[in-house]
Residue, then its C-alpha position, 0 to 999 in steps of 0.5 A: m528225549r521222547v521215547l515212542g513205539l511205532t506200529g501198523g499192519i502189513a503194507t500200511g507204510k511203517s517203513t515209509a513213516v520211519e523214513c519220514f521221521k529221519k528226514l524231518d528230524p535227523t536227530v531221531s534214533v530208530f530201533c527196527a524190530d524186523a532187523s533185530v529178528a533177522r539178526i537173532y535168527t543168525d545166532p546158532a544158539v537160537l537156531t538150536e533152540l528153534e530146532s528143538i521146538v519145530g524140528d530139524s527142517a527149521v534150519i537148512k544145510d548151510g546153517a541158515l534159517n529155513r524161512e519159507w518152511l517156518r513161515k508156512r508152519l507158523f501160519s497154520n499153527s497158532g500154538l507153535k507161533q506163540e511158542i516161537q514168539d515166546l522165544i524170540h520176543p524177549l530177545v528183541r526187547k533186550d535189543c530194543l532196551e540196549c538201543l534205547e540206553e545207547s540213545r539216552r547216552s547221546v546228547s544229540t538224540s531228540s527222540f527214540i522210535a521203536d518200529v515194532p510190528l507186534l507192538f500191541e499183540g506182543g505187549f511190547d513195553f519198553g517205557q515208551d511215552a506214546n504209541l503211534v500207529v500207521a494206518v490205511s484202509r483195509e482196501t488199501q492194504v489189500q491193493r498194496l499186498i497184491m501189487r507189492n507182493g503178488f499175492d492172490d486174494a485168498t493169501v492176502q485175506a489169510i494174512l490179514a485175518a492172522q493180524l490184529p485189525i488196523s481198526q483195533k490198533e488205532k484204538c490202542a494208539d496215542v497217535v494215528l498217522w493216516n497213510e492214504g494218498p501222496i507221501g506228502v500227506l504223511e509227511t505233514q502229519i509227522q511234521r505236525f507231530i514233531e512240532n507239537k510233541y517233541q518240544 
């Protein structure tokens, strides 16, 4: 079974790439770090720990995470952001390893892909054979963020400045999947990768 890490930047098309993998290889098993984080943030013990780090405003009255408030706090405070990541990332990695072991026990699973946005930034090592990066130009990232999220240019530039540049992620990658143009272009690259690497 091939074990792969997949990452990219915001609006580069990681989710689209994952869907292409599922379409072209129905036996692939996928771990989604974003889904893991969302689940972790519903754990009362985690929320209590979060409150002790950032204060009571981290949790709203119904006991749910105050996402917008927390996002703004972390966006402007790199030290606090690191402290939260130190809390959450080990839990995500634990989820990933459990999913990987479950996939190993399945005789029908050809490959395991962990979709992890902070794969390189967080040093997210789970014994993968290779790391894939879904990449687009910075101009395309900007256009997609404006069209998809309705962000103004200042917000877009601030978001991109807070992330490891795609060009840097490309240097860390074993394989780069270029996601400019029609989806068929991305599918062709993934099909070629499956044929060449999964055997």
